[in-house]
C-alpha positions as CSV (number, residue, x, y, z in Angstrom):
1,M,-197.0,-12.4,4.9
2,A,-199.3,-15.3,5.6
3,S,-198.1,-18.8,4.7
4,G,-198.6,-19.6,1.0
5,E,-198.8,-16.0,0.0
6,R,-196.1,-14.3,-2.1
7,A,-195.7,-10.9,-3.7
8,R,-193.2,-9.5,-6.2
9,Y,-193.4,-5.7,-6.6
10,W,-190.9,-4.3,-9.1
11,Q,-190.0,-2.1,-12.0
12,Y,-188.5,-2.8,-15.4
13,S,-186.0,0.0,-16.3
14,E,-187.2,0.0,-19.9
15,L,-190.8,0.9,-18.9
16,P,-190.4,4.2,-17.1
17,G,-193.5,5.3,-15.2
18,V,-194.8,1.8,-14.7
19,D,-194.8,-0.4,-11.6
20,L,-195.4,-4.2,-11.7
21,L,-196.9,-6.6,-9.1
22,H,-197.2,-10.3,-9.4
23,A,-198.8,-11.7,-6.3
24,H,-200.8,-14.6,-4.7
25,Y,-202.9,-13.6,-1.7
26,I,-205.1,-15.7,0.5
27,H,-205.7,-13.8,3.7
28,K,-204.5,-10.4,2.6
29,A,-206.9,-7.5,3.0
30,F,-206.0,-4.2,1.4
31,A,-207.3,-1.2,3.4
32,R,-209.3,1.5,1.6
33,H,-206.7,3.4,-0.4
34,T,-205.9,5.2,-3.6
35,H,-203.1,5.2,-6.2
36,E,-201.6,8.1,-8.1
37,S,-201.3,5.8,-11.1
38,F,-203.9,3.7,-13.0
39,V,-204.3,0.0,-12.0
40,F,-204.7,-2.8,-14.6
41,A,-204.9,-6.1,-12.6
42,A,-205.3,-9.3,-14.6
43,I,-206.6,-12.1,-12.5
44,T,-205.0,-15.4,-13.4
45,E,-206.4,-17.7,-10.6
46,G,-209.1,-17.4,-8.0
47,V,-211.2,-14.4,-7.4
48,E,-210.5,-10.9,-6.0
49,A,-213.3,-9.0,-4.4
50,F,-212.9,-5.2,-3.8
51,H,-215.0,-2.2,-2.9
52,Y,-214.9,0.3,-5.6
53,R,-216.6,3.5,-4.5
54,D,-219.8,2.2,-2.9
55,E,-220.0,-1.1,-4.8
56,L,-218.5,-4.6,-4.0
57,V,-217.3,-6.2,-7.2
58,H,-215.5,-9.4,-8.1
59,A,-212.9,-10.2,-10.7
60,G,-211.8,-13.7,-11.8
61,P,-209.6,-15.4,-14.4
62,G,-209.8,-13.7,-17.8
63,Q,-211.0,-10.4,-16.2
64,I,-209.1,-7.2,-15.5
65,A,-209.8,-4.9,-12.5
66,L,-209.4,-1.3,-13.6
67,V,-208.9,1.5,-11.1
68,N,-208.5,5.2,-12.0
69,P,-206.0,7.4,-10.1
70,D,-207.2,8.9,-6.8
71,T,-210.2,6.4,-6.6
72,P,-210.7,4.7,-3.2
73,H,-210.9,0.9,-3.3
74,T,-210.1,-2.1,-1.2
75,G,-209.1,-5.7,-2.0
76,H,-209.5,-9.2,-0.5
77,A,-210.0,-12.8,-1.5
78,G,-213.4,-13.6,-3.1
79,V,-212.9,-17.3,-2.6
80,P,-211.2,-19.3,0.2
81,E,-208.2,-20.2,-2.0
82,G,-207.5,-16.5,-2.6
83,W,-206.4,-15.0,-5.9
84,T,-203.4,-14.6,-8.1
85,Y,-202.9,-11.6,-10.4
86,R,-200.4,-9.7,-12.5
87,T,-200.9,-6.0,-12.1
88,I,-199.6,-3.0,-14.1
89,Y,-199.5,0.5,-12.6
90,P,-199.0,3.0,-15.5
91,D,-198.8,6.6,-14.4
92,A,-201.4,9.0,-15.5
93,G,-199.2,10.9,-18.0
94,L,-198.4,7.7,-19.9
95,V,-202.0,6.7,-20.2
96,R,-202.9,10.2,-21.3
97,S,-200.2,10.2,-24.0
98,I,-201.5,6.8,-25.3
99,A,-205.1,8.2,-25.4
100,E,-203.9,11.3,-27.3
101,D,-201.8,9.1,-29.7
102,T,-204.4,6.4,-30.5
103,L,-207.8,8.0,-29.8
104,A,-207.2,11.7,-30.1
105,L,-208.5,12.1,-26.6
106,R,-207.0,15.2,-24.9
107,G,-207.6,15.9,-21.3
108,S,-208.2,13.8,-18.2
109,V,-209.0,10.2,-19.3
110,G,-210.2,7.3,-17.2
111,F,-212.2,4.1,-17.2
112,T,-215.9,3.7,-16.6
113,S,-216.0,0.1,-15.4
114,P,-214.1,-1.4,-12.5
115,V,-214.1,-5.0,-13.9
116,V,-213.7,-5.8,-17.6
117,D,-214.3,-9.4,-18.9
118,D,-211.7,-9.5,-21.7
119,P,-209.5,-12.6,-21.7
120,Y,-207.4,-11.3,-24.6
121,A,-206.6,-8.1,-22.8
122,A,-205.8,-10.1,-19.6
123,R,-203.3,-12.1,-21.7
124,L,-201.7,-8.8,-22.9
125,V,-201.2,-7.8,-19.3
126,V,-199.5,-11.1,-18.5
127,G,-197.5,-10.6,-21.7
128,V,-196.1,-7.3,-20.4
129,H,-194.9,-9.0,-17.3
130,R,-193.3,-11.9,-19.1
131,A,-191.6,-9.6,-21.6
132,A,-190.2,-7.5,-18.8
133,E,-189.0,-10.6,-17.0
134,E,-187.2,-11.7,-20.1
135,G,-185.7,-8.3,-20.7
136,N,-187.6,-7.9,-24.0
137,A,-188.1,-4.1,-24.0
138,L,-189.7,-3.9,-27.4
139,A,-192.4,-6.5,-26.6
140,A,-193.0,-5.1,-23.1
141,D,-193.6,-1.5,-24.4
142,S,-195.6,-2.7,-27.4
143,L,-197.9,-4.9,-25.3
144,L,-198.4,-2.2,-22.7
145,R,-199.5,0.3,-25.3
146,L,-201.8,-2.3,-27.0
147,V,-203.6,-3.2,-23.8
148,T,-204.0,0.4,-22.7
149,A,-205.4,1.5,-26.1
150,R,-207.7,-1.5,-26.1
151,M,-209.1,-0.6,-22.6
152,L,-209.5,3.0,-23.5
153,R,-211.4,2.2,-26.7
154,S,-213.8,-0.2,-25.0
155,H,-214.2,1.3,-21.5
156,G,-212.5,4.7,-21.4
157,G,-213.3,8.3,-22.1
158,L,-212.7,11.8,-20.9
159,I,-213.4,12.5,-17.2
160,T,-214.2,16.0,-16.2
161,P,-213.8,16.8,-12.5
162,L,-217.0,18.4,-11.1
163,P,-216.5,21.9,-9.6
164,A,-217.0,22.2,-5.8
165,R,-220.2,24.2,-5.9
166,S,-221.7,23.5,-2.5
167,A,-220.5,24.9,0.8
168,G,-219.9,21.3,2.0
169,A,-217.8,20.4,-1.0
170,R,-215.7,23.6,-0.6
171,N,-215.1,22.9,3.0
172,A,-214.0,19.4,2.2
173,A,-211.5,20.7,-0.4
174,R,-210.2,23.2,2.2
175,A,-209.9,20.5,4.8
176,R,-208.0,18.3,2.4
177,A,-205.6,21.1,1.7
178,L,-205.1,21.8,5.4
179,L,-204.5,18.1,6.1
180,E,-202.0,17.9,3.2
181,E,-200.2,20.9,4.7
182,R,-200.2,19.7,8.3
183,M,-199.8,16.0,7.5
184,A,-197.2,15.4,10.2
185,D,-199.2,17.2,12.9
186,P,-202.8,17.2,11.9
187,P,-205.6,19.0,13.9
188,T,-208.5,17.2,15.5
189,L,-211.7,16.9,13.5
190,E,-213.3,19.4,15.9
191,R,-210.5,22.0,15.4
192,L,-210.5,21.4,11.7
193,A,-214.3,22.0,11.5
194,T,-214.0,25.1,13.8
195,D,-211.3,26.6,11.6
196,L,-213.6,26.1,8.6
197,G,-216.7,27.5,10.2
198,T,-218.7,24.2,10.2
199,S,-219.5,21.4,12.5
200,P,-217.5,18.1,12.9
201,F,-220.4,15.9,11.6
202,A,-221.1,18.2,8.7
203,L,-217.4,18.2,7.7
204,L,-217.2,14.4,8.1
205,R,-220.2,13.9,5.9
206,A,-219.0,16.4,3.2
207,F,-215.5,14.9,3.2
208,R,-216.7,11.4,2.7
209,E,-219.0,12.5,-0.1
210,A,-216.2,14.3,-1.8
211,Y,-213.4,11.8,-1.4
212,G,-215.0,8.5,-0.7
213,M,-213.5,8.1,2.8
214,P,-213.5,10.0,6.1
215,P,-210.6,12.5,6.8
216,H,-208.6,10.2,9.0
217,T,-208.6,7.4,6.4
218,W,-207.7,9.9,3.7
219,L,-204.8,11.2,5.8
220,T,-203.4,7.7,6.3
221,D,-203.6,7.0,2.6
222,A,-202.0,10.4,1.9
223,R,-199.2,9.6,4.3
224,V,-198.5,6.3,2.5
225,R,-198.4,8.0,-0.8
226,R,-196.0,10.7,0.4
227,A,-193.9,8.0,2.1
228,R,-193.6,6.2,-1.3
229,R,-192.2,9.4,-2.9
230,L,-189.7,9.8,0.0
231,L,-188.6,6.1,-0.4
232,D,-188.2,6.6,-4.1
233,A,-185.9,9.6,-3.3
234,G,-183.8,7.4,-1.1
235,T,-185.1,8.4,2.3
236,P,-184.6,5.6,4.9
237,P,-188.0,4.1,5.9
238,A,-187.6,5.2,9.6
239,D,-187.1,8.8,8.5
240,A,-189.9,8.7,6.0
241,A,-192.2,7.4,8.7
242,V,-191.6,10.3,11.0
243,A,-191.6,12.9,8.1
244,V,-195.2,12.0,7.1
245,G,-196.6,11.7,10.6
246,F,-196.4,8.0,11.5
247,T,-195.1,7.3,15.1
248,D,-192.4,5.0,14.0
249,Q,-191.3,2.6,11.2
250,P,-193.5,-0.3,12.4
251,H,-196.5,2.1,12.1
252,L,-195.4,2.9,8.5
253,N,-194.8,-0.8,7.8
254,R,-198.3,-1.8,8.8
255,H,-200.1,0.9,6.8
256,F,-197.8,0.7,3.8
257,T,-198.2,-3.1,3.5
258,R,-202.0,-2.7,3.7
259,S,-202.0,-0.3,0.8
260,V,-199.1,-1.3,-1.4
261,G,-199.0,-5.0,-0.7
262,V,-195.4,-5.2,0.3
263,P,-193.4,-3.6,3.2
264,P,-191.5,-0.3,2.6
265,G,-188.0,-1.6,3.1
266,A,-188.4,-4.3,0.4
267,Y,-190.2,-1.8,-1.8
268,Q,-187.2,0.6,-1.5
269,R,-184.6,-2.1,-2.1
270,A,-186.3,-2.9,-5.4
271,R,-186.2,0.7,-6.4
272,S,-182.5,1.0,-5.4
273,A,-181.5,-2.1,-7.3
274,R,-183.3,-0.9,-10.4
275,G,-181.6,2.5,-10.3
276,A,-178.2,0.9,-9.8
277,A,-178.6,-1.8,-12.5
278,G,-180.1,0.3,-15.2
279,G,-181.1,-1.9,-18.1
280,T,-178.3,-4.4,-18.2
281,A,-178.1,-7.8,-16.5
282,G,-181.3,-9.6,-16.1
283,G,-183.0,-7.5,-18.6
284,G,-183.1,-4.5,-16.2
285,A,-185.7,-6.2,-14.0
286,R,-184.9,-6.1,-10.3
287,T,-187.3,-8.0,-8.1
288,Y,-187.9,-9.3,-4.6
289,K,-190.1,-11.6,-2.7
290,T,-191.1,-10.7,0.8
291,G,-191.6,-13.2,3.6
292,Q,-192.9,-10.6,6.1
293,R,-196.2,-11.4,7.6
294,S,-198.8,-8.7,6.7
295,R,-200.8,-7.1,9.4
296,T,-204.3,-6.5,8.3
């Protein structure tokens, strides 16, 4: 990690299904990636710029960056001094249950705006972090539900996935399934297109239109996501790297850090500490700070 940068990625045992990140980045550049969870990122200093779908947006103090699951996005400094933020990553099931409980919304919910100017909501996100750091489970859970309900009321709604009607969209979906199945040993674009009865350029175009990134970028992102699940299950980083198709652990380290913000070894150590400690000493919060230089 570059000089002056810091990152703390952790979990609080009393908030199951929620990851937390408190970071200051200057030169950090997140590759285009997705999350299986939602993202609520409250900017406290500086400006973050990120590509959200096909738009470059900026978020500063008092604003929250909102990203839905499986939505491609990037991230980098919007000003020379970088940005500081506190981020909550609630899983989709938790957000869905809050939507059902508070707004009677049943189904796939999501947010319609990537940046929300709401200083009060930003303070709630910071409050979740501080309550977790202090081991105050009641406050952390209450504030998490308050900020989620507030965001859903003002910028949320039901999101209905569009069916894959066109031949190109169907080919993209089939290509994605094949890449998921053959993640550790994927075919070339030409072979993939031939197997699907289309041309490489037609498949490339259809895949990008369907998933917001070309197949090779999607595959790298999918490998990182699967590696996270393996790390959560206790698989050593070197074994996880090979299992998902990376050549070695340094290859995983590079791509993992560019998507998650911290290296896989430190990420896993935080998970292991959380599982061993439960909700006892330190309020159940187990954290780390990494001094590894990120490769972007």
